[in-house]
N, C-alpha and C positions, 0 to 999 in steps of 0.2 A: 504494500500500500504506500503511495507516495507520501513524502514527509509533510506536505501541506495539509494532508488529511487530519493530522494531529498538530495544530499550531501550538507553540509553546505558551505557557501561562504568561501573561503580560508582566514584565519586570516590576511595573508600578504597583502590582497587587501585593508584592512582598509576602508571598505565600510560602516560600521555601520549597516549592514543587516545580518540577519540569515535566513536560510531555515530549514525545517524539524520540528520535534516536538518541542513544547515549552519547554524550559529548565529553571531550577532554576537559578536565577540571571538575567534573561531577563526581559525587560519591556513589558507589554501588555497594550492594549487600549480597554476598555469596553465601549460600546455604548448601551444605553437603548432605549426603544420604542419611547421616546420623543426626542431622539437625544442628550441627555446629555452624556458627555464623562468623563471617569475616567482612569487615567494612574497610574500604580503601578508596582513595581518590584516583581517578583514571588519569594516566599520564602517558602520552605517546612514547613508544619505545621501551617502556618499563615492563617488568614481570612481577606477577604475584606468586609467592612461594608458600607451600603448605606441606604437610606430611604426605600428601598425595601428588607431589610433583609441582609443576608450575603452570601458569597461564600467561599468555601475552595480553597486555592491556589493549594492544592494537586489534586483537580478535574480538574485543567487546565494544570498542568505540565504533559508532555508526550503526549499531544494531538496536532494534526495538527491545525494551526490557521485557522480561518474562520468558526467557529461553534457558535451555540447559546446555552446558558446554563441558567437554571432557578436559581433564588436566593431562600433563605429560605422563603421569604414572597410572592413568586409568580411572581417576576419580571423576565423579559427576557433580557439577555445581549448578544450582539454580540461581539465576541472575535477575535481580530487581533493583530499582532505586529504593533506598531505605525510607520507610514511613516515619513520621515524627515519633510515634510510639516506639519504634525500633531504634531510632537514632538516640533518644534520650537514655535508654537503658544500657547502651554500649559506648556512649561518649566518655571522654576523660573526666574524672571526678576530682574535685577538691573537697566538697562536702557531699553527703548523701543526696541522691536525687529524689524529687517528688515523682513517684511512679505514675505511669499513665492512668491507672484506675483512679488515682486521687486527683490528678490534673483535670481529668474529664469531669469529675464531680464538682471541682471548684469552678470550672468554666461554665458548667450548666447551672448549678444551684446558686452560684453567686451572680448569675445572669450577666456574664461579661459580654458586652455588645460592641459592635463596630462604632468607633468614635469615643469609647469610654475612656475616662481618666482613671488609671489604676495605679495605686501605690503598692509596692511589694517590698517586704523585708523579712529575712535576708534572701539574697539571690542564690546562695548555694553554688551549684554547678550550672545553673541556667536552664534546667529542664522545664520548670513551670513557666519561666520567662518566655520560652519559645511558644508555649500554648497561649499565654496571655497576649503576646504580640500578634499571633495569627488571629486571635479573636477580636482584638481592638482594631486591627487593620492599620494602614498608613495614616489615617486621619484621627486615630486615637492617640493615647499616650500611656506608656508604662514607665513609671519612675521607680527604679530599683535602688534600695539602699543595702549596702553590705559593709559590715564592720571590719572584716578581714580582707586585706588587699589581695592576698594570695588566692582566696576564693573568687574574688571579683575578676582577677586575671583569667582564671579557668573559665568562668561563666562568659566572659567577653569573647574568648576564643571559640567556645562552643556555639554561642548564639550567632556570631558572625559567620561561622562555618555553615550553619544550617540555612541561613538566609542569603548566603553568597554576598555578604557585605554588611555595612552598618545600617541596621534598620532605622528608618527616620523617626519612628515613634518611640524609640528606646532612649532613656536617659539613665545611665548607671552612675551612682555616686557612692563615695566612701563615707561612712559615718553611722552614728547611732540614731535610729529613727526617733526615739523618745525626745532627743534634743534637736535633731536636724529638721524634722518635719515642721514643728512650730516655727522655727527660725526661717524656714523657706517660704512660709505663707501660702503653700500649695493647697488647693482644694481637690477633692477626689470623689469619684462616684463609687469606687470600690477600694478596699484595703485588704491585703492578704498578709498575715503575719506568720512566718515560718521561722521561729526562733525559740530559744530556751525559756524565756520569760516574757511572753507576749502581754501579760497583765501590766507590765511596767509601761506599756505604750498606749493603754486605753484612753487616758486623758488627751494625749496628743492626737490620737486617731479621731476621737469624738469632736475635736475642734476642726479637723480637716475634712471630715466626711460631710457631704451635703445631706439635708433631710431626705430620708428614704434610702440613703446609701447603705451598702452592705459591708460588714466586717467579717472576714474569714480568719479563723485561727487554725493552725496546723501543728498539732502537738503529739508527742510520742507516748507519754505516760499518763496514767490515771491521775497522779498527783498534779501534773501540769494542767490536765483537763479540768479538774475540780477548781483549782486556783483561778484559772482564766474565766470559767463560767461564773463563779461567784463574784469576781471582780466586775464583770459586766453587769450582773444583777445589782450590786451595791452602787455602781455608778448612777443608775437610774435613767440614763439617757438613751438606752437601747431597748429593743423588744426582748422578750424572753429568749435566751440563747437556745439554739437547737444543736445537739451533739449527736454524732453518729460515726461509724466506721464502715468501710466496704471490704468485703472478702470476695475473691475471685477464684473459682474452681473450674478447671477444665474437665472435659468428659471424653472418655474413650468410646468411640462409635465404630463398630465393625460387625455388620450383619446383625445377628441377635446378641452379640456381646456388647452391650451398652451399659457402662458403669462409670462411676466417678473416676477421674484420673488420680494417680498416686501422689501428685504434688499439687499445691495450690498457692496462690499469693494470699497469705493470711493477713495478720495485722501489720500495717505499715505505720499508720498514725491515726489519730482522732481528728475529725473535722468539726468545727464549731462555726455557726453563722448567727448573726444578729443584725437587725436593721436600726439605723440611726433615727431617733425621734426628732421632731422639729424642736428648735430652741425653746426651752422652758416647759416642754411637754414631757409627761411621764407615762409609761404604759399602765394599763389597768392593774389594780392590785390583785394578786393571785388569791383565789378563794380556797384552793386546796391547801390543807396544812402539810408541812413537810413530814417525811417519814419519822417515826420515833427515833430519837438519837441522832438525826441527821446533823443538827447543830448543837449537839450535847457538849458536855464539859471538856471532851477531848478535842473538839473542833476549834482550831485557832485561826482560821482563814477569814476573809471578808464576810460580812453579814448584811443581808438586805435590810433596809430600814423598816419594812413592814412585817418582820417576823412576829408571830404571836408570842406571848410571854412564856418563858421556860420554867418548868418546875424541876426540882432537884431529883425527884424520885423517878418520874416518868415524863420525859420531855414532851411537851406539846400534847399532853393528855387532855381529853375532853373533860 
């Protein structure tokens, strides 16, 4: 089929995606018969080496993706351009990446839209940043803060590699969000906090978020989850926080042999979302009493103002 049948994605879309024949300078993803994957950049005259021999880059350049090619030692490799979800799990890492299952939840449930102004902290290795930039498009803005310069350098290389250049909607800065965001005077439609102590940034985020804006927290442990949720409740300027996690399990399907796979992507992190109230407004008071002991004598975290009185023998008993 002629090349013009598959015109390339316009560069101004900044999608990180190409159509048509494979070109020099593009990245490809090779998968062997055992499912082992290899990513590399196509360069004329170079060779790819593996334990099954070698392949000539020139034999890949100019072909439509989605073909199988033999190596010099008889191996078979499936050749495609890498998807975003495949790119982020194999890219170089400074910090742990936000896995695609969580990035998809953030983009969907935080309602990241074209043209949105999104603040992100920290940037880690740039995995979530790629999804955010694709969602906001060239007319939106993603402002990323990272405290550690070595992580920012890794993220900058990864994001630039995926988008084939410096995305016009991305602004990467070094600094602590709790101090840098108020000083910047930035306003945001969405804020994503991927850090050890997101509760330290709640006041700064509340001032930056527009009414109706969404705050997303991404935390790894139950203690972080509890502290963050209770800080949002005690602040009073957000709707009731919603917390969840997602688990992904593959299935083996072969004729009548249909069963769950032997491995799954289990817990990676907890997600928390809450919406910003208008200035001076507070959400309705909760009618349901907390579970007995939820805020008992052993609890030392933030406390919502509207907690019912506590008794010493049976907390919040009727």
